[in-house]
C-alpha positions in Angstrom: 33.1 5.4 -3.9 30.4 8.0 -4.3 27.7 7.8 -1.6 24.2 7.7 -3.2 21.7 10.5 -2.3 18.1 9.7 -3.1 14.9 11.7 -3.0 11.9 9.6 -2.4 8.2 10.4 -2.3 5.5 8.1 -0.8 8.2 6.7 1.4 6.1 6.0 4.5 3.9 3.4 2.6 4.2 -0.4 2.5 6.7 -0.4 -0.3 8.6 2.9 0.5 9.3 1.9 4.1 10.9 -1.3 3.1 13.0 0.4 0.4 14.2 3.2 2.7 15.2 0.6 5.4 17.1 -1.3 2.8 19.0 1.8 1.6 19.8 2.9 5.2 21.6 -0.4 5.7 23.6 0.5 2.5 24.3 3.9 4.1 22.6 5.9 1.4 21.6 9.5 2.1 17.8 9.6 2.0 15.6 12.7 1.6 12.0 11.8 2.2 9.2 14.1 0.9 6.1 13.4 3.0 3.1 15.1 4.5 3.4 12.7 7.4 6.6 14.0 9.1 5.6 12.4 12.4 5.1 9.0 10.8 8.4 9.3 9.0 10.2 10.1 12.3 8.6 7.2 14.1 9.7 4.9 11.2 13.2 6.1 10.6 14.2 8.3 13.5 16.7 10.9 12.5 18.4 8.7 9.9 16.3 10.2 7.1 16.1 13.9 6.1 12.4 14.6 6.2 10.8 17.5 4.2 7.1 18.4 4.0 7.3 20.7 0.9 9.5 20.6 -2.2 10.0 24.4 -1.9 11.9 23.8 1.3 14.7 22.0 -0.6 17.4 24.4 -1.9 18.0 24.6 -5.7 21.6 23.4 -5.2 20.4 20.1 -3.7 21.9 17.1 -5.4 20.2 13.7 -5.9 21.5 10.7 -7.8 18.0 9.4 -8.1 14.4 10.2 -7.5 11.9 7.5 -6.6 8.3 8.7 -6.9 5.9 6.4 -5.1 3.4 9.2 -4.0 -0.3 8.5 -4.4 -3.4 8.0 -2.2 -4.0 4.3 -1.5 -6.0 2.9 -4.4 -8.0 0.3 -2.4 -8.6 2.3 0.8 -12.0 3.8 0.0 -14.8 3.4 -2.6 -14.2 5.1 -5.9 -16.6 8.1 -5.7 -15.9 10.8 -8.3 -14.1 12.8 -5.6 -12.0 9.8 -4.6 -11.1 9.2 -8.2 -10.0 12.8 -8.6 -7.9 12.5 -5.5 -6.3 9.3 -6.8 -5.4 11.1 -10.0 -4.2 14.4 -8.4 -2.1 12.6 -5.8 -0.3 10.8 -8.7 -0.5 12.8 -11.9 -0.7 16.4 -10.7 1.9 15.7 -8.0 4.3 14.2 -10.6 4.0 17.4 -12.6 4.8 19.4 -9.5 7.8 17.1 -8.8 9.1 17.6 -12.3 8.7 21.3 -12.0 10.9 21.3 -8.9 13.5 19.0 -10.6 13.7 21.4 -13.6 14.9 24.1 -11.2 17.8 22.1 -9.7 21.2 23.2 -10.7 22.2 19.6 -11.3 19.6 17.2 -12.5 19.2 13.7 -11.0 20.5 10.8 -13.2 17.3 8.8 -13.0 13.6 9.1 -12.1 12.0 5.8 -11.0 8.2 6.3 -11.2 5.8 4.0 -9.5 3.1 2.5 -11.8 1.2 -0.8 -11.8 0.4 -3.7 -14.1 -3.0 -2.1 -14.2 -1.6 -0.2 -17.1 -2.3 -3.3 -19.2 -5.7 -4.2 -20.5 -7.7 -6.9 -18.8 -7.3 -10.0 -20.9 -11.0 -10.6 -20.7 -12.1 -7.0 -21.4 -9.4 -5.5 -23.6 -11.9 -3.4 -25.7 -12.4 -0.7 -23.0 -10.0 1.3 -20.9 -10.7 0.9 -17.2 -10.2 3.7 -14.6 -7.1 2.0 -13.1 -5.6 1.5 -16.6 -6.2 5.2 -17.5 -4.7 6.3 -14.2 -1.5 4.3 -14.9 -1.2 5.5 -18.5 -1.6 9.2 -17.5 0.8 8.8 -14.6 3.4 7.3 -16.8 3.0 10.0 -19.4 3.5 12.7 -16.7 6.7 10.9 -15.6 8.1 10.6 -19.1 8.3 14.4 -19.3 11.5 14.1 -17.2 13.3 12.8 -20.4 13.2 16.4 -21.7 15.6 17.1 -18.8 17.9 14.3 -20.1 17.0 12.1 -17.1 16.7 8.4 -17.4 13.1 7.4 -16.7 12.1 4.0 -15.4 8.3 3.2 -15.3 8.0 0.5 -12.6 4.9 -1.5 -13.3 4.4 -3.3 -10.0 2.2 -6.4 -9.6 0.3 -7.6 -6.5 2.8 -7.2 -3.6 3.2 -9.9 -0.9 4.8 -8.8 2.3 4.2 -8.6 6.0 2.0 -5.8 7.4 0.3 -4.6 4.2 0.0 -5.2 0.5 -2.3 -7.7 -1.1 -2.6 -10.0 2.0 -3.6 -7.3 4.4 -7.3 -7.6 3.5 -7.2 -11.3 2.6 -5.6 -12.9 5.6 -8.3 -12.4 8.2 -10.9 -14.3 6.2 -8.4 -17.0 5.2 -7.3 -17.5 8.8 -10.9 -18.1 9.8 -11.3 -20.7 7.1 -13.6 -18.4 5.1 -11.2 -17.6 2.2 -11.6 -18.8 -1.3 -11.6 -17.8 -5.0 -13.0 -14.6 -6.3 -15.3 -14.7 -9.3 -14.6 -17.7 -11.5 -11.1 -18.0 -10.1 -9.6 -18.1 -13.6 -8.3 -14.5 -13.7 -4.5 -14.3 -13.6 -2.7 -12.7 -10.7 0.8 -11.4 -11.3 2.4 -11.1 -7.9 5.8 -10.2 -6.4 7.4 -10.5 -3.0 8.3 -7.2 -1.4 11.9 -8.2 -0.9 12.3 -8.8 -4.7 10.5 -5.5 -5.5 13.1 -3.6 -3.3 16.0 -5.4 -5.0 14.5 -4.4 -8.4 14.4 -0.7 -7.5 18.0 -1.0 -6.2 19.0 -2.5 -9.5 17.3 0.3 -11.5 19.0 3.0 -9.5 22.5 1.5 -9.8 22.6 0.3 -13.4 22.2 3.0 -16.1 21.1 0.6 -18.9 17.6 0.4 -17.4 15.0 2.7 -19.0 11.4 2.8 -19.9 8.7 0.3 -18.7 9.9 -2.5 -16.4 7.4 -5.1 -15.1 8.0 -5.8 -11.4 6.3 -9.2 -11.1 7.6 -12.7 -10.2 8.2 -14.9 -13.2 5.4 -17.4 -12.3 1.9 -15.7 -12.2 -1.0 -17.9 -11.0 -4.7 -17.9 -11.3 -6.8 -16.6 -8.5 -8.0 -20.1 -7.8 -4.4 -21.4 -7.5 -3.5 -18.4 -5.3 -6.4 -19.0 -3.0 -5.6 -22.7 -2.6 -1.9 -22.1 -2.0 -2.7 -19.4 0.7 -5.2 -21.7 2.4 -2.7 -24.6 2.4 0.0 -22.4 3.9 -2.4 -21.4 6.7 -3.7 -25.0 7.1 -7.2 -23.9 6.4 -9.9 -25.0 4.0 -10.5 -23.2 0.7 -14.2 -23.6 0.2 -15.8 -20.2 0.0 -16.4 -18.8 -3.5 -17.4 -15.2 -3.9 -19.3 -14.7 -7.2 -18.3 -11.8 -9.4 -21.7 -10.1 -9.1 -21.4 -9.9 -5.3 -17.9 -8.3 -5.6 -19.3 -5.8 -8.1 -22.2 -5.0 -5.8 -20.0 -4.5 -2.7 -16.9 -2.9 -4.4 -18.5 -1.2 -7.3 -16.0 -0.1 -10.0 -13.2 -1.0 -7.7 -14.0 -4.7 -8.3 -11.9 -4.4 -11.4 -8.8 -4.6 -9.2 -9.7 -8.1 -8.1 -11.5 -9.5 -11.1 -9.1 -8.2 -13.9 -6.9 -10.9 -15.5 -3.3 -9.8 -16.2 -0.7 -12.5 -16.9 2.6 -10.6 -16.8 6.0 -12.2 -17.4 8.9 -9.8 -16.3 10.8 -10.3 -19.6 13.2 -7.4 -19.2 14.3 -8.6 -15.8 14.6 -12.2 -16.9 16.6 -11.2 -20.0 19.0 -9.3 -17.7 19.4 -12.4 -15.6 17.9 -10.7 -12.5 17.7 -13.3 -9.7 14.4 -13.5 -7.9 14.6 -14.6 -4.3 11.0 -15.7 -4.5 10.1 -16.9 -7.9 7.3 -19.3 -6.9 4.1 -18.5 -4.9 4.5 -21.3 -2.3 7.9 -20.1 -1.1 6.8 -16.4 -1.1 3.7 -17.1 0.9 5.6 -19.4 3.3 8.0 -16.5 4.0 5.3 -13.9 4.4 2.5 -15.9 6.2 5.1 -17.5 8.5 5.9 -14.0 9.8 2.3 -13.1 10.7 
């Protein structure tokens, strides 16, 4: 049986780390492109081939698949004009560089799995205008689709709000909720389309190993919830009250334009995965939170 060789970018992040660890167990060959070589070594030891520049990879390199998760963290800093440009360059400009490299390979990879987000969809409550995060996703996907010209299969992985230990959505929420200071954001009626990190990893594995997958795939659990329901379920898991309500105007004041990430309403059902009979390990929020919060 052919041993899979995968090139991954953005592999030291919250999602990439879990994906690589999963594939190392399956004995895949992993080449990790990262500017954080020391971080990569501390995470994976010598079991991953770490490169800091695409140019250092020979043109006769062979990869079955490329997973592109590169991009500056979207929630890490306020969205100044300079930060917005960095968010775009680290995704869109980098993807163009990646495709330029792939075009020079003697043998092209079979598939490119490109990170994206459900932010590509319009906010249900403000569908008349294109937000910054929506435009970012749209442009990122357009850049990735250029790989089709090289006869590569392209999967646009539109990831929802990820639940897992040590990062993701809960990283900023847990401290307040553990103190009993958590609660709904805005009017609490906005939809949250979430996914457990284990299921996300299984989805990427599915896309790499089955050639019928192509185009946009929503990586969300089949049961989205409102922000109010999410807040109550999390508080219940932590055995804390859920009394604090943060009005939308305060979030807009504190977060600025970035508040769209917590106030936007996107109710996404992963139709393609459900039609393909993909089995979610965590399809309901209560069991997902019990698994994640129980490990904190």
